[in-house]
N, C-alpha and C positions, 0 to 999 in steps of 0.2 A: 822785252828782253828776258830769256829763261835764266834763273840763278844757276850758277855754275855747278850745284848738286846735281841738278836735273840732267844737267850736260854730261856730268859724269857717268850717271846711271845709264842715260841712253847709249854712250858710247862703248858700254860694257856688255851690252846686249846684242847678240847676233839676231835677232827678231824685233821687230816694232813693239812698242808698249802694248798697243792694242792687241798682239798675240798671245800676251803673257797670261797664265793663269791667277797669278798673285804679285802684285807690285806693291813694296813698302816705299813709302813717300816720308822722308823725314823733313825736318824744318828746324829753324832758329824760332824759339816760340814768339820773340817779341819782334820778329822781323815781318812786316807787312807784305812783303816782296815775296817773301818765301810762302808764304799762303796764296798769294796770287798767281803765283808758279804753279802750286798743288791744283788749284781749281783749273786753270788751264789743262793739266793733263787729266784731271778729272773729266773734264768735258770733252776732250779728244778720245779718251779711252771709252766713256758710257759705260763704266761697269755694272755689274749687278748689285754689287755691293759696296758700302764704304764704312770702315770701322776706325772709330776715335779711341785712342787707348786712354784718353783723358776722362772718358765718361765711366762710371761705374754700370755694371749690368743693369741696375734699376734705373739710373739716370738714362741710359740708352733705350730700354724699353719706354720709358716715359716720352722721350723725345720723338720716338717712333710713333707713338700713340697720339701724342699731343704736338704735332708738328709746328704749329702757331706758337706753342709756348718754348722752343729749342733755345732761344735767347736766355730766358729765365732760368732755364734748366742747366744750361752751359754755366752761367753765372753762380751756381750755387758751390762750383769747384773752388780749388785754388790756382786755375789756371788764368792766363792773360786775359784780358776782356774779349767778351763774345766778339766785338765788333773786328779785332784782328784775325780771327777765323771765319769770320762771316763770309768772305768769298767761297771757300770749300764748304761750308756747312749749308748755305743756300742751294748750291748745286746738289748736295746730296738730300737735300728735303723734297727737290722736284723728281726723284728718281723712284 
């Protein structure tokens, strides 16, 4: 099941998500279903980049350079645990 907020975004667009230049996905930070929904959208869209507002520039650069350490780098911040964000982060790392 796709969370309601994804359905709302899809209904507003006259073109499919894959035709958009930029798509901003929001979530409820501690809701695992929201992150699973984001992962499904990222998988479907196959974007050239995924940006996480929760990472500082330095953390993002480190995460990009040391992809096997993304879990540790993520958990340096004050966001919910990596495991909640893992579905979308893992997809982003494979791109």
